[in-house]
NUMAR-508084 format. One record per residue (C-alpha): residue number from 1; residue in one letter; x, y, z. Coordinates in Angstrom, 2 decimals. Last residue first. Layout:
N
<atom NUM, 'A', <X, Y, Z>>
...
//
This chain:
363
<atom 363, 'N', <-33.01, -52.80, -9.49>>
<atom 362, 'E', <-32.96, -53.72, -13.19>>
<atom 361, 'I', <-29.82, -55.51, -13.86>>
<atom 360, 'W', <-27.28, -53.90, -16.33>>
<atom 359, 'I', <-25.32, -56.50, -18.60>>
<atom 358, 'L', <-21.74, -55.96, -19.43>>
<atom 357, 'E', <-20.69, -58.29, -22.28>>
<atom 356, 'V', <-17.37, -59.73, -23.12>>
<atom 355, 'R', <-16.45, -61.08, -26.47>>
<atom 354, 'R', <-14.99, -63.83, -28.45>>
<atom 353, 'N', <-18.05, -64.49, -30.68>>
<atom 352, 'E', <-17.17, -61.65, -32.91>>
<atom 351, 'A', <-13.73, -62.94, -33.50>>
<atom 350, 'K', <-15.26, -66.51, -34.23>>
<atom 349, 'G', <-17.64, -64.80, -36.79>>
<atom 348, 'A', <-14.69, -63.17, -38.57>>
<atom 347, 'E', <-12.80, -66.29, -38.48>>
<atom 346, 'T', <-15.56, -68.22, -40.32>>
<atom 345, 'S', <-17.05, -71.61, -39.19>>
<atom 344, 'N', <-18.17, -69.93, -35.93>>
<atom 343, 'D', <-20.95, -67.95, -37.45>>
<atom 342, 'A', <-21.90, -64.71, -35.34>>
<atom 341, 'I', <-23.61, -64.19, -32.10>>
<atom 340, 'P', <-22.63, -67.44, -30.42>>
<atom 339, 'Q', <-24.31, -68.08, -27.01>>
<atom 338, 'T', <-23.29, -71.48, -25.76>>
<atom 337, 'E', <-19.40, -70.97, -26.58>>
<atom 336, 'G', <-18.47, -70.52, -22.96>>
<atom 335, 'Y', <-21.29, -68.74, -20.88>>
<atom 334, 'G', <-19.05, -67.45, -17.96>>
<atom 333, 'K', <-20.37, -65.29, -15.32>>
<atom 332, 'A', <-18.68, -62.64, -13.40>>
<atom 331, 'T', <-20.76, -60.48, -10.87>>
<atom 330, 'L', <-20.23, -56.89, -10.36>>
<atom 329, 'R', <-22.30, -54.66, -7.66>>
<atom 328, 'N', <-21.49, -51.10, -8.70>>
<atom 327, 'T', <-18.51, -49.52, -6.82>>
<atom 326, 'V', <-16.05, -49.14, -9.74>>
<atom 325, 'G', <-12.90, -47.92, -8.37>>
<atom 324, 'K', <-10.36, -48.82, -11.05>>
<atom 323, 'L', <-9.39, -52.14, -9.05>>
<atom 322, 'K', <-13.14, -52.84, -9.14>>
<atom 321, 'L', <-13.20, -52.62, -12.95>>
<atom 320, 'Y', <-9.97, -54.91, -13.07>>
<atom 319, 'D', <-11.36, -57.58, -10.78>>
<atom 318, 'V', <-14.45, -57.63, -12.69>>
<atom 317, 'V', <-12.70, -57.72, -15.98>>
<atom 316, 'S', <-10.67, -60.90, -14.91>>
<atom 315, 'Q', <-13.69, -62.53, -13.57>>
<atom 314, 'A', <-15.16, -62.37, -17.17>>
<atom 313, 'R', <-12.04, -64.01, -18.37>>
<atom 312, 'R', <-11.95, -66.73, -15.64>>
<atom 311, 'Q', <-15.65, -67.67, -16.49>>
<atom 310, 'S', <-14.91, -67.80, -20.35>>
<atom 309, 'L', <-11.93, -70.04, -19.80>>
<atom 308, 'K', <-14.10, -72.48, -17.45>>
<atom 307, 'L', <-16.89, -72.52, -20.04>>
<atom 306, 'N', <-14.33, -72.95, -22.88>>
<atom 305, 'Y', <-12.73, -75.93, -21.25>>
<atom 304, 'K', <-16.01, -77.65, -20.73>>
<atom 303, 'N', <-17.32, -77.06, -24.14>>
<atom 302, 'T', <-14.23, -78.46, -25.66>>
<atom 301, 'G', <-11.71, -76.46, -27.71>>
<atom 300, 'E', <-12.49, -73.95, -30.50>>
<atom 299, 'S', <-16.03, -72.87, -30.68>>
<atom 298, 'S', <-15.76, -69.12, -29.93>>
<atom 297, 'T', <-15.82, -67.72, -26.54>>
<atom 296, 'H', <-18.12, -65.71, -24.25>>
<atom 295, 'G', <-17.68, -63.86, -20.80>>
<atom 294, 'Q', <-20.53, -62.17, -19.26>>
<atom 293, 'V', <-20.09, -59.41, -16.47>>
<atom 292, 'E', <-23.31, -58.90, -14.73>>
<atom 291, 'I', <-24.05, -55.41, -13.42>>
<atom 290, 'D', <-25.96, -54.21, -10.54>>
<atom 289, 'N', <-27.39, -50.80, -11.23>>
<atom 288, 'K', <-25.44, -47.73, -9.71>>
<atom 287, 'Q', <-27.14, -45.08, -11.79>>
<atom 286, 'P', <-25.38, -41.80, -11.26>>
<atom 285, 'Y', <-22.58, -42.51, -13.65>>
<atom 284, 'S', <-19.00, -40.88, -12.63>>
<atom 283, 'V', <-17.52, -44.09, -11.53>>
<atom 282, 'L', <-19.17, -46.19, -14.31>>
<atom 281, 'N', <-17.80, -43.70, -16.75>>
<atom 280, 'G', <-14.29, -43.72, -15.50>>
<atom 279, 'A', <-14.35, -47.69, -15.44>>
<atom 278, 'V', <-15.62, -47.74, -19.00>>
<atom 277, 'G', <-12.65, -45.66, -20.13>>
<atom 276, 'D', <-10.12, -47.57, -17.97>>
<atom 275, 'L', <-11.74, -50.84, -19.50>>
<atom 274, 'I', <-10.73, -49.58, -23.07>>
<atom 273, 'E', <-7.04, -49.04, -22.22>>
<atom 272, 'K', <-6.86, -52.37, -19.91>>
<atom 271, 'A', <-8.34, -54.19, -23.22>>
<atom 270, 'N', <-5.61, -52.66, -25.38>>
<atom 269, 'L', <-2.93, -53.59, -22.94>>
<atom 268, 'T', <-4.11, -57.22, -22.77>>
<atom 267, 'L', <-5.96, -58.69, -20.06>>
<atom 266, 'E', <-4.88, -61.97, -18.80>>
<atom 265, 'A', <-7.43, -64.75, -18.97>>
<atom 264, 'S', <-5.28, -67.03, -21.25>>
<atom 263, 'N', <-5.64, -69.28, -24.34>>
<atom 262, 'Y', <-4.13, -66.25, -26.27>>
<atom 261, 'K', <-3.81, -63.13, -24.33>>
<atom 260, 'F', <-6.91, -61.47, -23.73>>
<atom 259, 'H', <-8.88, -58.52, -25.03>>
<atom 258, 'Q', <-8.57, -59.09, -28.94>>
<atom 257, 'G', <-11.64, -57.47, -30.15>>
<atom 256, 'T', <-15.21, -57.08, -28.78>>
<atom 255, 'L', <-16.58, -55.25, -25.78>>
<atom 254, 'V', <-20.43, -55.23, -25.64>>
<atom 253, 'L', <-22.14, -53.06, -23.39>>
<atom 252, 'K', <-25.89, -53.87, -22.41>>
<atom 251, 'I', <-28.88, -52.51, -20.93>>
<atom 250, 'P', <-28.05, -48.75, -20.56>>
<atom 249, 'C', <-30.82, -46.09, -19.68>>
<atom 248, 'G', <-31.92, -43.80, -22.52>>
<atom 247, 'N', <-35.67, -44.28, -21.61>>
<atom 246, 'N', <-36.55, -46.60, -24.46>>
<atom 245, 'D', <-33.78, -49.02, -23.45>>
<atom 244, 'I', <-30.11, -48.55, -24.41>>
<atom 243, 'K', <-27.36, -50.38, -25.79>>
<atom 242, 'S', <-23.86, -49.06, -24.76>>
<atom 241, 'G', <-21.30, -47.59, -27.19>>
<atom 240, 'K', <-20.72, -44.41, -24.98>>
<atom 239, 'I', <-21.79, -44.65, -21.54>>
<atom 238, 'T', <-25.16, -42.92, -21.00>>
<atom 237, 'G', <-24.55, -39.39, -19.43>>
<atom 236, 'P', <-28.25, -38.76, -19.01>>
<atom 235, 'C', <-30.21, -41.54, -17.78>>
<atom 234, 'K', <-33.96, -40.70, -17.74>>
<atom 233, 'D', <-33.79, -39.26, -21.35>>
<atom 232, 'L', <-37.24, -38.36, -22.38>>
<atom 231, 'C', <-36.98, -34.48, -22.43>>
<atom 230, 'D', <-33.10, -34.90, -23.33>>
<atom 229, 'N', <-33.84, -36.54, -26.73>>
<atom 228, 'V', <-32.99, -40.32, -26.85>>
<atom 227, 'G', <-30.67, -41.43, -29.62>>
<atom 226, 'D', <-27.60, -42.31, -27.37>>
<atom 225, 'F', <-25.78, -39.00, -28.30>>
<atom 224, 'D', <-25.11, -37.93, -24.58>>
<atom 223, 'S', <-26.46, -34.44, -25.10>>
<atom 222, 'D', <-29.61, -35.28, -27.25>>
<atom 221, 'R', <-31.29, -32.11, -28.06>>
<atom 220, 'T', <-34.41, -31.35, -29.98>>
<atom 219, 'S', <-36.84, -32.13, -27.21>>
<atom 218, 'C', <-35.05, -30.27, -24.77>>
<atom 217, 'S', <-35.63, -27.07, -26.46>>
<atom 216, 'E', <-39.41, -27.47, -26.74>>
<atom 215, 'A', <-39.46, -28.32, -23.05>>
<atom 214, 'A', <-38.44, -24.80, -22.27>>
<atom 213, 'A', <-35.52, -22.74, -20.73>>
<atom 212, 'V', <-32.67, -25.43, -21.06>>
<atom 211, 'P', <-30.20, -26.67, -18.55>>
<atom 210, 'A', <-27.14, -28.30, -20.03>>
<atom 209, 'V', <-26.82, -32.05, -19.62>>
<atom 208, 'A', <-23.32, -32.67, -18.60>>
<atom 207, 'I', <-21.42, -35.12, -20.76>>
<atom 206, 'P', <-19.91, -37.68, -18.61>>
<atom 205, 'A', <-16.08, -37.31, -18.56>>
<atom 204, 'E', <-14.06, -39.77, -20.91>>
<atom 203, 'A', <-11.79, -41.81, -18.89>>
<atom 202, 'K', <-8.08, -41.23, -19.66>>
<atom 201, 'A', <-6.28, -43.98, -21.22>>
<atom 200, 'A', <-3.43, -45.10, -19.15>>
<atom 199, 'P', <0.13, -44.29, -20.68>>
<atom 198, 'K', <1.43, -47.26, -22.77>>
<atom 197, 'P', <3.33, -50.03, -21.24>>
<atom 196, 'K', <6.09, -51.70, -23.10>>
<atom 195, 'D', <5.38, -55.25, -23.75>>
<atom 194, 'G', <7.64, -57.91, -22.23>>
<atom 193, 'F', <11.38, -58.16, -21.25>>
<atom 192, 'P', <13.64, -55.18, -21.95>>
<atom 191, 'I', <16.65, -55.56, -23.96>>
<atom 190, 'V', <19.23, -52.93, -23.25>>
<atom 189, 'F', <22.11, -52.73, -25.94>>
<atom 188, 'G', <25.79, -52.18, -25.82>>
<atom 187, 'V', <28.71, -49.48, -25.70>>
<atom 186, 'N', <30.74, -48.84, -22.61>>
<atom 185, 'V', <33.70, -46.36, -22.46>>
<atom 184, 'T', <35.96, -46.88, -19.16>>
<atom 183, 'M', <38.36, -44.34, -17.55>>
<atom 182, 'D', <40.82, -45.60, -14.93>>
<atom 181, 'H', <42.15, -44.38, -11.67>>
<atom 180, 'F', <44.13, -46.64, -9.56>>
<atom 179, 'E', <45.00, -47.04, -5.81>>
<atom 178, 'D', <47.18, -49.93, -4.37>>
<atom 177, 'T', <50.39, -48.17, -5.13>>
<atom 176, 'G', <54.29, -48.74, -5.40>>
<atom 175, 'P', <54.48, -52.25, -6.82>>
<atom 174, 'Q', <51.24, -53.16, -8.73>>
<atom 173, 'V', <49.45, -56.09, -7.25>>
<atom 172, 'H', <50.32, -55.01, -3.72>>
<atom 171, 'A', <47.24, -56.45, -2.18>>
<atom 170, 'N', <47.19, -53.44, 0.27>>
<atom 169, 'L', <43.41, -53.00, -0.15>>
<atom 168, 'N', <43.52, -53.01, -4.06>>
<atom 167, 'N', <41.72, -49.63, -4.32>>
<atom 166, 'N', <40.03, -48.99, -7.87>>
<atom 165, 'Y', <38.44, -45.54, -8.72>>
<atom 164, 'R', <36.35, -45.94, -12.01>>
<atom 163, 'Y', <35.38, -42.70, -14.16>>
<atom 162, 'R', <32.65, -43.73, -16.57>>
<atom 161, 'V', <31.59, -43.11, -20.13>>
<atom 160, 'D', <28.40, -44.35, -21.26>>
<atom 159, 'S', <26.47, -45.99, -24.12>>
<atom 158, 'R', <23.07, -47.61, -24.81>>
<atom 157, 'L', <21.30, -48.76, -27.83>>
<atom 156, 'L', <17.72, -49.79, -27.09>>
<atom 155, 'L', <15.72, -52.83, -27.95>>
<atom 154, 'N', <12.28, -53.99, -26.69>>
<atom 153, 'D', <10.03, -51.01, -27.75>>
<atom 152, 'H', <12.44, -50.64, -30.86>>
<atom 151, 'L', <15.38, -48.51, -31.66>>
<atom 150, 'E', <15.27, -46.39, -28.43>>
<atom 149, 'Y', <18.34, -44.48, -27.87>>
<atom 148, 'T', <19.97, -44.63, -24.56>>
<atom 147, 'F', <22.43, -42.00, -23.01>>
<atom 146, 'G', <25.50, -41.83, -20.68>>
<atom 145, 'V', <27.24, -40.11, -17.86>>
<atom 144, 'G', <29.67, -41.32, -15.21>>
<atom 143, 'A', <30.56, -42.47, -11.77>>
<atom 142, 'E', <32.26, -45.79, -10.76>>
<atom 141, 'G', <33.48, -47.11, -7.17>>
<atom 140, 'I', <35.77, -50.10, -7.00>>
<atom 139, 'I', <36.91, -52.54, -4.27>>
<atom 138, 'S', <39.61, -54.86, -4.45>>
<atom 137, 'A', <40.86, -58.47, -4.47>>
<atom 136, 'G', <44.12, -59.45, -5.31>>
<atom 135, 'C', <46.43, -61.24, -8.14>>
<atom 134, 'N', <50.11, -61.52, -8.90>>
<atom 133, 'A', <50.41, -64.05, -11.91>>
<atom 132, 'S', <50.80, -61.45, -14.51>>
<atom 131, 'A', <48.94, -58.40, -13.14>>
<atom 130, 'C', <45.53, -59.65, -11.74>>
<atom 129, 'S', <42.92, -57.57, -10.40>>
<atom 128, 'N', <39.68, -59.27, -8.82>>
<atom 127, 'M', <37.15, -56.72, -8.66>>
<atom 126, 'G', <34.31, -55.33, -6.18>>
<atom 125, 'G', <31.25, -53.20, -6.27>>
<atom 124, 'V', <30.01, -49.70, -6.23>>
<atom 123, 'G', <28.02, -47.74, -8.93>>
<atom 122, 'V', <26.91, -44.29, -10.06>>
<atom 121, 'V', <25.09, -43.27, -13.18>>
<atom 120, 'T', <23.93, -40.28, -15.00>>
<atom 119, 'Y', <21.24, -40.33, -17.70>>
<atom 118, 'P', <20.37, -39.06, -21.09>>
<atom 117, 'S', <17.26, -40.51, -22.87>>
<atom 116, 'F', <16.99, -40.30, -26.85>>
<atom 115, 'K', <13.67, -41.89, -27.63>>
<atom 114, 'D', <12.15, -40.56, -24.56>>
<atom 113, 'R', <12.57, -40.90, -20.75>>
<atom 112, 'T', <13.82, -37.60, -19.34>>
<atom 111, 'F', <16.76, -36.69, -16.92>>
<atom 110, 'Y', <17.24, -40.40, -16.30>>
<atom 109, 'Y', <19.20, -41.34, -13.02>>
<atom 108, 'Q', <20.95, -44.71, -13.08>>
<atom 107, 'L', <21.80, -46.54, -9.61>>
<atom 106, 'D', <24.49, -49.31, -10.36>>
<atom 105, 'A', <25.60, -52.20, -8.28>>
<atom 104, 'T', <28.92, -53.50, -9.62>>
<atom 103, 'G', <30.99, -56.38, -10.87>>
<atom 102, 'G', <34.40, -57.79, -11.24>>
<atom 101, 'T', <37.20, -59.52, -13.32>>
<atom 100, 'L', <40.18, -57.40, -14.33>>
<atom 99, 'S', <43.06, -59.07, -16.26>>
<atom 98, 'W', <46.56, -57.16, -16.62>>
<atom 97, 'P', <49.51, -58.54, -18.70>>
<atom 96, 'G', <52.94, -58.07, -17.15>>
<atom 95, 'N', <54.32, -55.45, -14.71>>
<atom 94, 'D', <55.04, -52.99, -17.64>>
<atom 93, 'G', <51.61, -53.46, -18.84>>
<atom 92, 'G', <49.15, -55.15, -21.14>>
<atom 91, 'F', <45.43, -55.13, -21.31>>
<atom 90, 'E', <42.23, -57.12, -19.99>>
<atom 89, 'E', <38.75, -56.72, -19.01>>
<atom 88, 'Y', <35.95, -58.81, -17.66>>
<atom 87, 'F', <32.45, -57.63, -16.51>>
<atom 86, 'G', <29.49, -58.30, -14.32>>
<atom 85, 'K', <26.50, -55.99, -13.75>>
<atom 84, 'V', <23.76, -55.34, -11.29>>
<atom 83, 'E', <21.29, -52.64, -12.14>>
<atom 82, 'V', <18.77, -50.25, -10.67>>
<atom 81, 'N', <16.90, -47.76, -12.99>>
<atom 80, 'F', <15.46, -44.29, -12.01>>
<atom 79, 'H', <13.75, -41.40, -13.46>>
<atom 78, 'K', <10.22, -42.28, -14.82>>
<atom 77, 'D', <9.96, -45.14, -12.40>>
<atom 76, 'L', <11.84, -48.35, -11.06>>
<atom 75, 'I', <13.20, -49.77, -14.48>>
<atom 74, 'K', <14.94, -53.03, -13.52>>
<atom 73, 'G', <18.24, -54.22, -14.25>>
<atom 72, 'I', <20.66, -57.28, -15.32>>
<atom 71, 'G', <24.11, -56.29, -16.69>>
<atom 70, 'M', <26.19, -58.23, -18.95>>
<atom 69, 'G', <29.93, -57.88, -19.76>>
<atom 68, 'G', <32.80, -56.82, -22.05>>
<atom 67, 'G', <36.67, -56.19, -22.23>>
<atom 66, 'W', <39.13, -53.85, -24.00>>
<atom 65, 'G', <42.39, -52.32, -23.17>>
<atom 64, 'D', <44.63, -49.41, -22.83>>
<atom 63, 'S', <48.55, -49.99, -22.19>>
<atom 62, 'A', <49.90, -50.25, -18.44>>
<atom 61, 'R', <51.89, -48.06, -16.12>>
<atom 60, 'R', <49.08, -48.76, -13.65>>
<atom 59, 'D', <49.42, -45.33, -12.12>>
<atom 58, 'G', <49.17, -43.59, -15.43>>
<atom 57, 'G', <45.44, -44.41, -15.69>>
<atom 56, 'T', <44.07, -47.03, -18.07>>
<atom 55, 'K', <41.65, -46.02, -20.71>>
<atom 54, 'V', <39.49, -49.14, -20.86>>
<atom 53, 'F', <37.18, -49.78, -24.01>>
<atom 52, 'S', <33.99, -51.83, -23.04>>
<atom 51, 'A', <31.46, -54.09, -24.91>>
<atom 50, 'F', <27.95, -54.43, -23.55>>
<atom 49, 'P', <25.13, -56.89, -22.87>>
<atom 48, 'A', <22.19, -55.25, -21.03>>
<atom 47, 'V', <19.32, -57.40, -19.92>>
<atom 46, 'Y', <15.96, -56.12, -18.86>>
<atom 45, 'W', <13.18, -55.85, -16.27>>
<atom 44, 'R', <10.18, -53.99, -16.77>>
<atom 43, 'D', <8.62, -51.15, -14.71>>
<atom 42, 'D', <7.22, -48.53, -17.21>>
<atom 41, 'Q', <4.48, -46.63, -15.92>>
<atom 40, 'I', <5.43, -43.31, -17.70>>
<atom 39, 'Q', <4.56, -40.56, -15.36>>
<atom 38, 'D', <1.87, -38.01, -16.56>>
<atom 37, 'A', <1.44, -35.82, -13.52>>
<atom 36, 'A', <5.07, -34.78, -13.56>>
<atom 35, 'H', <6.91, -35.14, -10.44>>
<atom 34, 'A', <8.83, -32.07, -9.40>>
<atom 33, 'L', <12.58, -32.16, -9.64>>
<atom 32, 'P', <15.14, -31.94, -6.78>>
<atom 31, 'L', <18.67, -31.69, -8.21>>
<atom 30, 'F', <20.01, -34.98, -8.85>>
<atom 29, 'G', <21.24, -34.34, -12.42>>
<atom 28, 'V', <23.07, -31.19, -11.32>>
<atom 27, 'S', <25.15, -32.96, -8.93>>
<atom 26, 'I', <25.72, -35.82, -11.45>>
<atom 25, 'L', <27.16, -33.34, -14.02>>
<atom 24, 'S', <29.34, -31.71, -11.51>>
<atom 23, 'V', <30.57, -35.34, -10.60>>
<atom 22, 'I', <31.43, -36.01, -14.11>>
<atom 21, 'T', <33.33, -32.84, -14.52>>
<atom 20, 'L', <35.18, -33.50, -11.29>>
<atom 19, 'L', <36.15, -37.05, -12.57>>
<atom 18, 'K', <37.42, -35.73, -15.97>>
<atom 17, 'K', <39.77, -33.30, -14.02>>
<atom 16, 'K', <40.77, -36.33, -11.95>>
<atom 15, 'L', <41.75, -38.24, -15.09>>
<atom 14, 'M', <43.60, -35.33, -16.35>>
<atom 13, 'I', <45.75, -35.07, -13.21>>
<atom 12, 'N', <46.22, -38.86, -13.27>>
<atom 11, 'E', <47.66, -38.49, -16.70>>
<atom 10, 'K', <49.96, -35.57, -15.80>>
<atom 9, 'D', <51.30, -37.55, -12.88>>
<atom 8, 'I', <52.07, -40.35, -15.22>>
<atom 7, 'H', <54.02, -38.30, -17.49>>
<atom 6, 'K', <55.97, -36.61, -14.59>>
<atom 5, 'Y', <56.77, -40.38, -13.65>>
<atom 4, 'K', <58.29, -40.82, -16.98>>
<atom 3, 'S', <60.08, -37.61, -16.98>>
<atom 2, 'K', <61.85, -38.57, -13.73>>
<atom 1, 'M', <63.02, -42.08, -15.26>>
//
């Protein structure tokens, strides 16, 4: 009997040594870090199903066991996740079969966000412990380390190992002690909802017009590549891709492609990247003309519906540009299917007709 308890004490000592190792890792992980300028703006919600192996401490006088559960969490920024999870675990023991049902609120700290992302985690929660028919409520605290491995934008493999402290609050589920020390190994998946955000596109800086010594030199230069030489160009730094007048000043910018989600005025990530560049140029551009943002559709649907849809889409572009700091006076105008620029009987023509145009108004 004496040797049996010596064996239990050794197991507890080993678990406590593992706990000290985990705590040391967590302490290093939470050292102050400088915020990088290119923070990932991923803030999606996710679900995380998992399976668990339970290495029981000697104080339970029980065998190892298995379990599983589900977490629901949110990515806060490039370092932190918060998550609530529930679990169920069971295993045999000297005092009859054990079953553990509980949940925790977790805070995860990621050292980096990459394809392979190591993290530390701490959690607190509650649990109902039953040994045979003897049950009692308890509190638990967990600490551990783990990693995620990105298989796809919306599917990550995740695994962690945790030390768990369990206090049964004088419930006397196990004769002789109400404190238990276990180790869990969890393996599962993280399934984020929605598209993975991409880093915001950096706005192109306007091209500065270098001073030249003589008119002859400027006549051979086109610093903003708009087709008008620098001698005649009254609008240096023209936004790339815009149509211009004879003075080199923009009169129209046509944005084609899949800019909105189907049958919706919600901008796609690709559209936001393009508009980030447009907004950067408009903010830096010296001419502050009024701009009419025109929405156009293909011929699917009724005229009345398409008119309303194009108006909402034009307004979405206006709202986004204002959010990005554009100070030009912007007006949204929907034209529906009334101004096609291609044949609506072909898919290619329909794609061209689904467009947004920015029209510069002469002051």
